[in-house]
MDTraj code that builds the backbone (N, CA, C; nanometers):
import mdtraj as md
import numpy as np

residues = "UNK UNK UNK UNK UNK UNK UNK UNK UNK UNK UNK UNK UNK UNK UNK UNK UNK UNK UNK UNK UNK UNK UNK UNK UNK UNK UNK UNK UNK UNK UNK UNK UNK UNK UNK UNK UNK UNK UNK UNK UNK UNK UNK UNK UNK UNK UNK UNK UNK UNK UNK UNK UNK UNK UNK UNK UNK UNK UNK UNK UNK UNK UNK UNK UNK UNK UNK UNK UNK UNK UNK UNK UNK UNK UNK UNK UNK UNK UNK UNK UNK UNK UNK UNK UNK UNK UNK UNK UNK UNK UNK UNK UNK UNK UNK UNK UNK UNK UNK UNK UNK UNK UNK UNK UNK UNK UNK UNK UNK UNK UNK UNK UNK UNK UNK UNK UNK UNK UNK UNK UNK UNK UNK UNK UNK UNK UNK UNK UNK UNK UNK UNK UNK UNK UNK UNK UNK UNK UNK UNK UNK UNK UNK UNK UNK UNK UNK UNK UNK UNK UNK UNK UNK UNK UNK UNK UNK UNK UNK UNK UNK UNK UNK UNK UNK UNK UNK UNK UNK UNK UNK UNK UNK UNK UNK UNK UNK UNK UNK UNK UNK UNK UNK UNK UNK UNK UNK UNK UNK UNK UNK UNK UNK UNK UNK UNK UNK UNK UNK UNK UNK UNK UNK UNK UNK UNK UNK UNK UNK".split()
xyz = np.array([
    [15.9981, 13.3724, 15.6336],
    [15.8760, 13.3915, 15.5555],
    [15.8642, 13.2813, 15.4504],
    [15.7382, 13.2529, 15.4129],
    [15.7129, 13.1536, 15.3099],
    [15.7427, 13.2140, 15.1739],
    [15.8474, 13.1638, 15.1089],
    [15.8891, 13.2185, 14.9814],
    [15.7897, 13.1886, 14.8699],
    [15.6917, 13.0973, 14.8943],
    [15.5990, 13.0584, 14.7898],
    [15.4712, 13.1406, 14.7923],
    [15.4549, 13.2319, 14.8871],
    [15.3290, 13.3055, 14.8936],
    [15.3137, 13.3937, 14.7700],
    [15.1886, 13.4210, 14.7345],
    [15.1611, 13.4970, 14.6131],
    [15.2116, 13.6395, 14.6254],
    [15.2455, 13.6992, 14.5098],
    [15.2959, 13.8359, 14.5072],
    [15.1793, 13.9317, 14.5284],
    [15.1898, 14.0258, 14.6233],
    [15.0819, 14.1221, 14.6434],
    [15.0542, 14.2001, 14.5156],
    [14.9293, 14.2400, 14.4995],
    [14.8886, 14.3091, 14.3788],
    [14.9712, 14.4339, 14.3513],
    [15.0077, 14.5064, 14.4593],
    [15.0788, 14.6319, 14.4377],
    [15.2268, 14.6099, 14.4060],
    [15.2681, 14.4835, 14.3883],
    [15.4018, 14.4555, 14.3385],
    [15.3978, 14.4163, 14.1902],
    [15.2779, 14.4047, 14.1360],
    [15.2656, 14.3642, 13.9965],
    [15.2965, 14.4815, 13.9038],
    [15.3626, 14.4535, 13.7932],
    [15.3885, 14.5559, 13.6925],
    [15.2747, 14.5515, 13.5909],
    [15.1626, 14.6086, 13.6294],
    [15.0434, 14.6132, 13.5455],
    [14.9668, 14.7387, 13.5832],
    [14.8656, 14.7744, 13.5033],
    [14.7846, 14.8919, 13.5372],
    [14.7220, 14.8757, 13.6750],
    [14.6725, 14.7574, 13.7032],
    [14.6113, 14.7300, 13.8342],
    [14.7144, 14.7440, 13.9453],
    [14.8338, 14.6871, 13.9227],
    [14.9393, 14.6965, 14.0229],
    [14.9873, 14.8387, 14.0428],
    [15.0010, 14.9145, 13.9341],
    [15.0455, 15.0534, 13.9455],
    [14.9432, 15.1385, 14.0200],
    [14.8166, 15.1110, 13.9981],
    [14.7128, 15.1838, 14.0716],
    [14.7224, 15.1573, 14.2212],
    [14.7450, 15.0316, 14.2566],
    [14.7596, 14.9978, 14.3989],
    [14.8815, 15.0662, 14.4584],
    [14.9932, 15.0597, 14.3886],
    [15.1166, 15.1221, 14.4375],
    [15.0975, 15.2720, 14.4562],
    [15.0367, 15.3368, 14.3555],
    [15.0148, 15.4811, 14.3627],
    [14.9220, 15.5168, 14.4772],
    [14.8128, 15.4434, 14.4914],
    [14.7159, 15.4740, 14.5959],
    [14.7757, 15.4569, 14.7345],
    [14.8486, 15.3483, 14.7562],
    [14.9087, 15.3238, 14.8868],
    [15.0068, 15.4350, 14.9225],
    [15.0900, 15.4738, 14.8262],
    [15.1856, 15.5812, 14.8523],
    [15.1174, 15.7120, 14.8864],
    [15.0118, 15.7451, 14.8126],
    [14.9387, 15.8700, 14.8386],
    [14.8626, 15.8638, 14.9708],
    [14.7980, 15.7506, 14.9985],
    [14.7278, 15.7362, 15.1267],
    [14.8250, 15.7536, 15.2431],
    [14.9456, 15.6974, 15.2291],
    [15.0446, 15.7041, 15.3366],
    [15.0951, 15.8463, 15.3573],
    [15.1124, 15.9213, 15.2475],
    [15.1679, 16.0568, 15.2577],
    [15.0631, 16.1623, 15.2906],
    [14.9456, 16.1502, 15.2303],
    [14.8455, 16.2561, 15.2415],
    [14.7267, 16.2207, 15.3307],
    [14.7074, 16.0919, 15.3545],
    [14.5866, 16.0471, 15.4227],
    [14.4830, 16.0028, 15.3218],
    [14.3929, 15.9169, 15.3668],
    [14.2932, 15.8604, 15.2751],
    [14.2002, 15.9674, 15.2196],
    [14.1393, 16.0473, 15.3077],
    [14.0377, 16.1415, 15.2621],
    [14.0949, 16.2509, 15.1733],
    [14.2220, 16.2893, 15.1954],
    [14.2829, 16.3980, 15.1179],
    [14.3303, 16.3527, 14.9807],
    [14.3331, 16.2237, 14.9570],
    [14.3787, 16.1711, 14.8282],
    [14.2615, 16.1620, 14.7311],
    [14.2813, 16.2110, 14.6113],
    [14.1746, 16.2087, 14.5112],
    [14.2003, 16.1016, 14.4060],
    [14.0925, 16.0628, 14.3402],
    [14.1045, 15.9681, 14.2299],
    [14.1942, 16.0255, 14.1203],
    [14.1823, 16.1537, 14.0960],
    [14.2650, 16.2175, 13.9933],
    [14.4126, 16.2015, 14.0244],
    [14.4502, 16.2190, 14.1506],
    [14.5909, 16.2047, 14.1890],
    [14.6377, 16.0604, 14.1717],
    [14.5526, 15.9665, 14.2069],
    [14.5901, 15.8254, 14.1974],
    [14.6161, 15.7860, 14.0525],
    [14.5240, 15.8222, 13.9637],
    [14.5413, 15.7803, 13.8239],
    [14.6591, 15.8529, 13.7601],
    [14.6820, 15.9787, 13.8000],
    [14.7973, 16.0507, 13.7457],
    [14.9269, 15.9844, 13.7877],
    [14.9361, 15.9445, 13.9148],
    [15.0575, 15.8795, 13.9649],
    [15.0780, 15.7430, 13.9015],
    [14.9673, 15.6755, 13.8684],
    [14.9767, 15.5419, 13.8089],
    [14.9948, 15.5472, 13.6581],
    [14.9727, 15.6648, 13.5990],
    [14.9864, 15.6767, 13.4545],
    [14.8733, 15.6123, 13.3774],
    [14.7522, 15.6137, 13.4355],
    [14.6351, 15.5572, 13.3679],
    [14.5219, 15.6595, 13.3731],
    [14.4072, 15.6225, 13.3220],
    [14.2910, 15.7109, 13.3229],
    [14.1900, 15.6654, 13.4278],
    [14.0947, 15.7541, 13.4585],
    [13.9935, 15.7200, 13.5590],
    [13.9141, 15.5941, 13.5227],
    [13.8739, 15.5770, 13.3960],
    [13.8001, 15.4544, 13.3630],
    [13.8768, 15.3258, 13.3967],
    [14.0103, 15.3313, 13.3887],
    [14.0896, 15.2132, 13.4229],
    [14.0757, 15.1828, 13.5719],
    [14.0813, 15.2865, 13.6549],
    [14.0628, 15.2664, 13.7989],
    [13.9241, 15.2109, 13.8271],
    [13.8216, 15.2697, 13.7639],
    [13.6848, 15.2240, 13.7888],
    [13.6652, 15.0805, 13.7405],
    [13.7331, 15.0443, 13.6334],
    [13.7213, 14.9076, 13.5820],
    [13.7776, 14.8063, 13.6810],
    [13.8936, 14.8371, 13.7375],
    [13.9608, 14.7407, 13.8249],
    [13.9075, 14.7429, 13.9677],
    [13.8707, 14.8603, 14.0183],
    [13.8371, 14.8707, 14.1608],
    [13.7000, 14.9322, 14.1895],
    [13.6404, 14.9953, 14.0922],
    [13.5094, 15.0540, 14.1133],
    [13.5119, 15.1935, 14.1719],
    [13.6107, 15.2207, 14.2590],
    [13.6166, 15.3493, 14.3290],
    [13.7439, 15.3563, 14.4112],
    [13.7671, 15.4727, 14.4706],
    [13.8792, 15.4853, 14.5645],
    [13.8589, 15.3913, 14.6829],
    [13.7345, 15.3798, 14.7279],
    [13.7046, 15.2892, 14.8394],
    [13.7411, 15.1452, 14.8038],
    [13.7191, 15.1088, 14.6778],
    [13.7529, 14.9737, 14.6350],
    [13.9019, 14.9465, 14.6429],
    [13.9844, 15.0464, 14.6110],
    [14.1291, 15.0289, 14.6242],
    [14.1658, 15.0089, 14.7701],
    [14.1083, 15.0891, 14.8588],
    [14.1391, 15.0765, 15.0017],
    [14.1034, 14.9373, 15.0532],
    [13.9841, 14.8898, 15.0190],
    [13.9411, 14.7593, 15.0688],
    [14.0243, 14.6459, 15.0085],
    [14.0665, 14.6621, 14.8844],
    [14.1552, 14.5618, 14.8242],
    [14.2900, 14.5604, 14.8945],
    [14.3431, 14.6793, 14.9229],
    [14.4693, 14.6899, 14.9956],
    [14.4603, 14.6195, 15.1303],
    [14.3523, 14.6459, 15.2037],
    [14.3377, 14.5851, 15.3353],
    [14.3114, 14.4353, 15.3248],
    [14.2407, 14.3942, 15.2204],
    [14.2182, 14.2510, 15.2008],
    [14.3479, 14.1766, 15.1743],
    [14.4369, 14.2373, 15.0961],
    [14.5693, 14.1772, 15.0734],
    [14.6464, 14.1640, 15.2041],
    [14.6457, 14.2717, 15.2818],
    [14.7187, 14.2706, 15.4087],
    [14.6645, 14.1615, 15.5003],
    [14.5330, 14.1497, 15.5071],
    [14.4717, 14.0477, 15.5921],
    [14.5074, 13.9078, 15.5450],
    [14.5058, 13.8859, 15.4143],
    [14.5368, 13.7527, 15.3611],
    [14.6798, 13.7118, 15.3946],
    [14.7746, 13.8055, 15.3816],
    [14.9135, 13.7737, 15.4134],
    [14.9304, 13.7476, 15.5630],
    [14.8611, 13.8270, 15.6446],
    [14.8705, 13.8064, 15.7887],
    [14.8083, 13.6728, 15.8286],
    [14.6942, 13.6389, 15.7698],
    [14.6294, 13.5118, 15.8028],
    [14.7181, 13.3944, 15.7654],
    [14.7886, 13.4055, 15.6539],
    [14.8806, 13.2980, 15.6153],
    [14.9921, 13.2840, 15.7176],
    [15.0369, 13.3966, 15.7720],
    [15.1429, 13.3943, 15.8726],
    [15.0952, 13.3303, 16.0024],
    [14.9741, 13.3643, 16.0461],
    [14.9219, 13.3054, 16.1693],
    [14.8949, 13.1563, 16.1521],
    [14.8441, 13.1181, 16.0360],
    [14.8187, 12.9762, 16.0113],
    [14.9483, 12.8965, 16.0162],
    [15.0550, 12.9526, 15.9592],
    [15.1846, 12.8847, 15.9616],
    [15.2360, 12.8708, 16.1040],
    [15.2126, 12.9729, 16.1865],
    [15.2591, 12.9680, 16.3255],
    [15.1897, 12.8572, 16.4037],
    [15.0629, 12.8347, 16.3755],
    [14.9869, 12.7352, 16.4506],
    [15.0249, 12.5923, 16.4123],
    [15.0846, 12.5730, 16.2973],
    [15.1208, 12.4378, 16.2531],
    [15.2719, 12.4166, 16.2500],
    [15.3471, 12.5170, 16.2918],
    [15.4934, 12.5071, 16.2862],
    [15.5452, 12.4055, 16.3868],
    [15.6617, 12.3496, 16.3574],
    [15.7267, 12.2569, 16.4493],
    [15.8318, 12.3334, 16.5286],
    [15.8769, 12.2724, 16.6370],
    [15.9779, 12.3358, 16.7205],
    [15.9245, 12.3649, 16.8586],
    [16.0099, 12.4190, 16.9435],
    [15.9673, 12.4549, 17.0778],
    [15.8721, 12.5743, 17.0712],
    [15.8029, 12.5974, 17.1817],
    [15.7122, 12.7125, 17.1858],
    [15.7903, 12.8420, 17.1655],
    [15.9066, 12.8509, 17.2281],
    [15.9878, 12.9710, 17.2131],
    [16.0300, 12.9931, 17.0689],
    [16.0692, 12.8865, 17.0003],
    [16.1091, 12.8978, 16.8600],
    [15.9910, 12.9399, 16.7734],
    [15.8745, 12.8838, 16.8012],
    [15.7550, 12.9177, 16.7229],
    [15.7135, 13.0623, 16.7461],
    [15.7259, 13.1097, 16.8697],
    [15.6921, 13.2488, 16.8997],
    [15.7855, 13.3439, 16.8267],
    [15.9149, 13.3172, 16.8350],
    [16.0121, 13.4037, 16.7685],
    [15.9881, 13.4044, 16.6177],
    [15.9590, 13.2878, 16.5617],
    [15.9351, 13.2795, 16.4185],
    [15.8083, 13.3552, 16.3792],
    [15.7030, 13.3412, 16.4593],
    [15.5777, 13.4111, 16.4307],
    [15.5966, 13.5624, 16.4345],
    [15.6622, 13.6114, 16.5375],
    [15.6836, 13.7552, 16.5482],
    [15.7785, 13.8057, 16.4396],
    [15.8789, 13.7263, 16.4062],
    [15.9710, 13.7653, 16.2984],
    [15.8989, 13.7697, 16.1650],
    [15.8150, 13.6697, 16.1375],
    [15.7417, 13.6669, 16.0115],
    [15.6443, 13.7838, 16.0021],
    [15.5759, 13.8139, 16.1133],
    [15.4817, 13.9256, 16.1134],
    [15.5559, 14.0577, 16.0959],
    [15.6695, 14.0714, 16.1622],
    [15.7492, 14.1934, 16.1503],
    [15.8050, 14.2078, 16.0091],
    [15.8425, 14.0970, 15.9474],
    [15.8914, 14.1010, 15.8099],
    [15.7831, 14.1522, 15.7156],
    [15.6592, 14.1093, 15.7369],
    [15.5484, 14.1624, 15.6575],
    [15.5392, 14.3138, 15.6705],
    [15.5533, 14.3627, 15.7924],
    [15.5470, 14.5069, 15.8152],
    [15.6593, 14.5780, 15.7416],
    [15.7804, 14.5247, 15.7506],
    [15.8941, 14.5874, 15.6837],
    [15.8761, 14.5881, 15.5318],
    [15.8125, 14.4855, 15.4790],
    [15.7890, 14.4781, 15.3349],
    [15.6812, 14.5753, 15.2888],
    [15.5933, 14.6152, 15.3802],
    [15.4770, 14.6975, 15.3443],
    [15.4608, 14.8134, 15.4425],
    [15.5661, 14.8919, 15.4598],
    [15.5620, 15.0004, 15.5572],
    [15.4535, 15.1029, 15.5240],
    [15.4353, 15.1350, 15.3964],
    [15.3334, 15.2332, 15.3607],
    [15.1931, 15.1815, 15.3918],
    [15.1691, 15.0532, 15.3706],
    [15.0388, 14.9953, 15.4061],
    [15.0172, 15.0089, 15.5564],
    [15.1207, 14.9808, 15.6353],
    [15.1089, 14.9923, 15.7797],
    [15.0847, 15.1369, 15.8217],
    [15.1468, 15.2312, 15.7527],
    [15.1242, 15.3730, 15.7851],
    [14.9792, 15.4118, 15.7585],
    [14.9233, 15.3620, 15.6489],
    [14.7826, 15.3895, 15.6192],
    [14.6931, 15.3280, 15.7266],
    [14.7219, 15.2035, 15.7612],
    [14.6431, 15.1341, 15.8636],
    [14.6456, 15.2115, 15.9943],
    [14.7646, 15.2519, 16.0378],
    [14.7763, 15.3240, 16.1647],
    [14.7034, 15.4576, 16.1594],
    [14.7151, 15.5279, 16.0454],
    [14.6509, 15.6593, 16.0342],
    [14.4997, 15.6476, 16.0449],
    [14.4432, 15.5441, 15.9825],
    [14.2985, 15.5257, 15.9861],
    [14.2538, 15.4756, 16.1234],
    [14.3303, 15.3835, 16.1801],
    [14.2901, 15.3213, 16.3070],
    [14.3072, 15.4165, 16.4255],
    [14.4213, 15.4841, 16.4333],
    [14.4507, 15.5681, 16.5491],
    [14.4116, 15.7150, 16.5293],
    [14.3999, 15.7583, 16.4061],
    [14.3759, 15.8988, 16.3792],
    [14.2280, 15.9334, 16.3797],
    [14.1973, 16.0599, 16.3501],
    [14.0577, 16.1027, 16.3411],
    [13.9900, 16.0367, 16.2217],
    [13.8574, 16.0293, 16.2228],
    [13.7855, 15.9682, 16.1093],
    [13.8258, 16.0334, 15.9773],
    [13.8529, 15.9505, 15.8783],
    [13.8954, 16.0007, 15.7480],
    [13.7966, 15.9664, 15.6373],
    [13.6822, 15.9107, 15.6729],
    [13.5867, 15.8723, 15.5707],
    [13.6223, 15.7442, 15.5002],
    [13.7179, 15.6702, 15.5541],
    [13.7562, 15.5435, 15.4916],
    [13.6471, 15.4395, 15.5148],
    [13.6309, 15.3456, 15.4217],
    [13.5318, 15.2392, 15.4422],
    [13.5637, 15.1594, 15.5679],
    [13.4610, 15.1012, 15.6274],
    [13.4830, 15.0219, 15.7486],
    [13.5685, 14.9003, 15.7174],
    [13.6650, 14.8772, 15.8044],
    [13.7440, 14.7543, 15.7999],
    [13.7678, 14.7123, 15.9437],
    [13.7516, 14.5835, 15.9729],
    [13.7578, 14.5349, 16.1105],
    [13.9038, 14.5189, 16.1557],
    [13.9672, 14.6323, 16.1862],
    [14.1050, 14.6294, 16.2339],
    [14.1164, 14.5515, 16.3648],
    [14.0155, 14.5628, 16.4500],
    [14.0219, 14.4974, 16.5802],
    [14.0322, 14.3455, 16.5660],
    [13.9703, 14.2907, 16.4629],
    [13.9779, 14.1460, 16.4417],
    [14.1215, 14.1025, 16.4139],
    [14.1973, 14.1837, 16.3399],
    [14.3375, 14.1517, 16.3139],
    [14.4171, 14.1536, 16.4437],
    [14.3929, 14.2563, 16.5247],
    [14.4639, 14.2671, 16.6527],
    [14.4331, 14.1469, 16.7415],
    [14.3067, 14.1105, 16.7512],
    [14.2692, 13.9978, 16.8365],
    [14.3268, 13.8667, 16.7840],
    [14.3349, 13.8529, 16.6540],
    [14.3944, 13.7323, 16.5957],
    [14.5422, 13.7236, 16.6304],
    [14.6107, 13.8374, 16.6235],
    [14.7525, 13.8424, 16.6581],
    [14.7735, 13.8040, 16.8049],
    [14.6981, 13.8673, 16.8946],
    [14.7124, 13.8394, 17.0368],
    [14.6709, 13.6960, 17.0681],
    [14.5635, 13.6495, 17.0062],
    [14.5171, 13.5131, 17.0318],
    [14.6178, 13.4084, 16.9894],
    [14.6815, 13.4288, 16.8739],
    [14.7831, 13.3345, 16.8265],
    [14.9017, 13.3312, 16.9213],
    [14.9469, 13.4476, 16.9620],
    [15.0620, 13.4549, 17.0518],
    [15.0295, 13.3912, 17.1866],
    [14.9102, 13.4161, 17.2393],
    [14.8705, 13.3584, 17.3676],
    [14.8629, 13.2065, 17.3597],
    [14.8138, 13.1546, 17.2484],
    [14.8079, 13.0090, 17.2311],
    [14.9476, 12.9484, 17.2343],
    [15.0425, 13.0121, 17.1699],
    [15.1796, 12.9616, 17.1695],
    [15.2405, 12.9679, 17.3095],
    [15.2101, 13.0732, 17.3830],
    [15.2590, 13.0833, 17.5211],
    [15.1988, 12.9713, 17.6061],
    [15.0709, 12.9465, 17.5919],
    [15.0061, 12.8392, 17.6674],
    [15.0681, 12.7038, 17.6332],
    [15.1004, 12.6842, 17.5068],
    [15.1660, 12.5594, 17.4667],
    [15.2981, 12.5422, 17.5428],
    [15.3733, 12.6518, 17.5547],
    [15.5004, 12.6457, 17.6259],
    [15.4822, 12.6157, 17.7729],
    [15.3795, 12.6720, 17.8347],
    [15.3526, 12.6442, 17.9757],
    [15.3054, 12.5011, 17.9965],
    [15.2262, 12.4516, 17.9026],
    [15.1692, 12.3174, 17.9173],
    [15.2754, 12.2086, 17.9200],
    [15.3858, 12.2284, 17.8484],
    [15.4906, 12.1261, 17.8432],
    [15.6062, 12.1581, 17.9371],
    [15.5929, 12.2635, 18.0168],
    [15.6971, 12.2979, 18.1123],
    [15.8133, 12.3758, 18.0542],
    [15.8022, 12.4215, 17.9314],
    [15.9088, 12.5028, 17.8711],
    [15.9135, 12.6411, 17.9352],
    [15.7967, 12.6952, 17.9672],
    [15.7857, 12.8232, 18.0371],
    [15.7367, 12.7969, 18.1782],
    [15.7821, 12.8799, 18.2729],
    [15.7367, 12.8610, 18.4099],
    [15.5885, 12.8961, 18.4202],
    [15.5169, 12.8382, 18.5176],
    [15.3740, 12.8661, 18.5328],
    [15.3497, 13.0150, 18.5564],
    [15.2394, 13.0623, 18.5091],
    [15.2040, 13.2024, 18.5267],
    [15.0826, 13.2366, 18.4436],
    [15.0543, 13.3641, 18.4343],
    [14.9420, 13.4105, 18.3541],
    [14.9868, 13.4220, 18.2086],
    [14.9316, 13.3387, 18.1187],
    [14.9769, 13.3440, 17.9794],
    [14.9536, 13.4799, 17.9140],
    [14.8503, 13.5500, 17.9574],
    [14.8253, 13.6823, 17.8984],
    [14.9340, 13.7816, 17.9388],
    [14.9827, 13.7722, 18.0629],
    [15.0921, 13.8600, 18.1049],
    [15.2170, 13.8355, 18.0197],
    [15.2469, 13.7079, 17.9968],
    [15.3638, 13.6743, 17.9150],
    [15.3436, 13.7233, 17.7717],
    [15.2222, 13.7064, 17.7214],
    [15.1921, 13.7540, 17.5857],
    [15.2197, 13.9030, 17.5730],
    [15.1710, 13.9831, 17.6677],
    [15.1908, 14.1278, 17.6594],
    [15.3370, 14.1654, 17.6774],
    [15.4099, 14.0870, 17.7573],
    [15.5543, 14.1125, 17.7706],
    [15.6254, 14.0918, 17.6376],
    [15.5771, 13.9967, 17.5562],
    [15.6359, 13.9711, 17.4244],
    [15.5884, 14.0727, 17.3207],
    [15.4666, 14.1216, 17.3369],
    [15.4142, 14.2226, 17.2444],
    [15.4940, 14.3523, 17.2556],
    [15.5432, 14.3824, 17.3783],
    [15.6172, 14.5068, 17.3990],
    [15.7331, 14.5261, 17.3025],
    [15.8290, 14.4340, 17.2966],
    [15.9402, 14.4489, 17.2013],
    [15.8938, 14.4551, 17.0561],
    [15.7913, 14.3770, 17.0236],
    [15.7397, 14.3785, 16.8870],
    [15.6869, 14.5167, 16.8510],
    [15.6101, 14.5764, 16.9416],
    [15.5536, 14.7087, 16.9141],
    [15.6620, 14.8159, 16.9086],
    [15.7643, 14.8015, 16.9909],
    [15.8762, 14.8961, 16.9837],
    [15.9433, 14.8873, 16.8476],
    [15.9719, 14.7655, 16.8020],
    [16.0376, 14.7474, 16.6723],
    [15.9489, 14.7977, 16.5585],
    [15.8202, 14.7703, 16.5685],
    [15.7264, 14.8166, 16.4660],
    [15.7215, 14.9697, 16.4625],
    [15.7052, 15.0314, 16.5775],
    [15.6950, 15.1767, 16.5837],
    [15.8210, 15.2463, 16.5379],
    [15.9364, 15.1943, 16.5776],
    [16.0620, 15.2557, 16.5360],
    [16.0834, 15.2421, 16.3855],
    [16.0414, 15.1301, 16.3287],
    [16.0564, 15.1099, 16.1845],
    [15.9678, 15.2062, 16.1068],
    [15.8513, 15.2385, 16.1616],
    [15.7602, 15.3314, 16.0945],
    [15.8054, 15.4758, 16.1101],
    [15.8487, 15.5119, 16.2308],
    [15.8782, 15.6529, 16.2612],
    [16.0247, 15.6901, 16.2415],
    [16.1142, 15.5941, 16.2626],
    [16.2576, 15.6224, 16.2522],
    [16.3283, 15.5133, 16.1718],
    [16.2925, 15.4988, 16.0437],
    [16.3553, 15.3931, 15.9630],
    [16.5060, 15.4098, 15.9509],
    [16.5552, 15.5332, 15.9709],
    [16.6992, 15.5562, 15.9589],
    [16.7781, 15.4848, 16.0688],
    [16.7106, 15.4443, 16.1763],
    [16.7782, 15.3754, 16.2861],
    [16.7948, 15.2264, 16.2591],
    [16.7347, 15.1785, 16.1503],
    [16.7481, 15.0383, 16.1111],
    [16.7138, 14.9460, 16.2275],
    [16.5971, 14.9696, 16.2847],
    [16.5494, 14.8901, 16.3983],
    [16.4875, 14.7623, 16.3415],
    [16.5714, 14.6709, 16.2960],
    [16.5249, 14.5595, 16.2154],
    [16.5028, 14.4305, 16.2901],
    [16.5013, 14.3228, 16.2127],
    [16.4673, 14.1910, 16.2658],
    [16.5688, 14.1428, 16.3695],
    [16.6960, 14.1727, 16.3485],
    [16.7984, 14.1277, 16.4436],
    [16.7764, 14.1930, 16.5800],
    [16.7424, 14.3235, 16.5801],
    [16.7161, 14.3907, 16.7072],
    [16.5919, 14.3318, 16.7748],
    [16.4877, 14.3045, 16.6968],
    [16.3680, 14.2429, 16.7545],
    [16.4028, 14.1091, 16.8184],
    [16.4827, 14.0275, 16.7510],
    [16.5217, 13.8978, 16.8059],
    [16.5967, 13.9143, 16.9378],
    [16.6829, 14.0147, 16.9452],
    [16.7572, 14.0369, 17.0697],
    [16.6643, 14.0825, 17.1816],
    [16.5687, 14.1679, 17.1511],
    [16.4741, 14.2132, 17.2535],
    [16.3879, 14.0979, 17.3048],
    [16.3470, 14.0114, 17.2145],
    [16.2692, 13.8955, 17.2578],
    [16.3523, 13.8040, 17.3465],
    [16.4799, 13.7935, 17.3168],
    [16.5673, 13.7111, 17.3999],
    [16.5776, 13.7688, 17.5401],
    [16.5787, 13.9006, 17.5524],
    [16.5803, 13.9640, 17.6851],
    [16.4558, 13.9238, 17.7629],
    [16.3397, 13.9229, 17.6975],
    [16.2160, 13.8837, 17.7654],
    [16.2239, 13.7383, 17.8092],
    [16.2703, 13.6514, 17.7207],
    [16.2783, 13.5092, 17.7542],
    [16.3787, 13.4830, 17.8667],
    [16.4930, 13.5512, 17.8629],
    [16.5986, 13.5261, 17.9611],
    [16.5783, 13.6039, 18.0903],
    [16.5115, 13.7193, 18.0819],
    [16.5015, 13.8067, 18.1989],
    [16.6276, 13.8912, 18.2120],
    [16.6213, 13.9900, 18.2991],
    [16.7363, 14.0794, 18.3164],
    [16.7974, 14.0691, 18.4558],
    [16.7359, 13.9941, 18.5435],
    [16.7868, 13.9799, 18.6793],
    [16.8787, 13.8580, 18.6865],
    [16.9962, 13.8746, 18.7452],
    [17.0910, 13.7628, 18.7567],
    [17.0444, 13.6659, 18.8617],
    [17.1049, 13.5449, 18.8595],
    [17.0663, 13.4443, 18.9557],
    [17.0869, 13.4880, 19.0990],
    [17.2019, 13.5529, 19.1278],
    [17.2292, 13.5972, 19.2650],
    [17.1310, 13.7052, 19.3081],
    [17.0933, 13.7919, 19.2159],
    [16.9981, 13.8975, 19.2484],
    [16.8608, 13.8383, 19.2766],
    [16.8249, 13.7339, 19.2034],
    [16.6969, 13.6687, 19.2279],
    [16.6940, 13.6090, 19.3675],
    [16.8033, 13.5454, 19.4075],
    [16.8101, 13.4855, 19.5393],
    [16.7970, 13.5890, 19.6494],
    [16.8680, 13.7035, 19.6325],
    [16.8675, 13.8064, 19.7363],
    [16.7344, 13.8774, 19.7474],
    [16.6523, 13.8720, 19.6414],
    [16.5247, 13.9416, 19.6457],
    [16.4127, 13.8565, 19.7030],
    [16.4437, 13.7314, 19.7309],
    [16.3388, 13.6415, 19.7861],
    [16.3209, 13.6645, 19.9363],
])
top = md.Topology()
chain = top.add_chain()
for i, resn in enumerate(residues, 1):
    res = top.add_residue(resn, chain, resSeq=i)
    for name in ("N", "CA", "C"):
        top.add_atom(name, md.element.get_by_symbol(name[0]), res)
traj = md.Trajectory(xyz[None], top)
């Protein structure tokens, strides 16, 4: 990860930062619609006028939270597109950096998943699909780069992309649902290596032809 990136607002020790931290925690535990402004300000140790001054409303906190998440993700994708190294190295780095963001902001990811996959919660519109398409598009571009220079064998770049998304989604889901299993970055790296190397031995490949 880029150590120089700006500190997210909800890491700041300020009234604004405490409001973000409180809101994210409550959204993650209770859901967006079930969380009240009163609960947020009580958890942050401020008054309602302070929340209205900084964010305007509960909806404003949600959109600020998602805007922060998008900005950090966009910085990660931009870095992946300009990184040096082989295609395989760039892919592993991109997925590791994206996974690191998730590990740093698990509650934000829980809120995102609850709103995106769950029933309507009255949350303001946010284009989650654009983030997903950006993620898939970046990964597919890196796969195509690898095929173009002969690093990867010829094939359908989208198939390879989805094969790489599989381990990433497993690591992401396990980190959200079973953090006690410590399904961390090292495990993700090993799973990606399985995809790159394959699981069939050379002799088995020959016998299956």
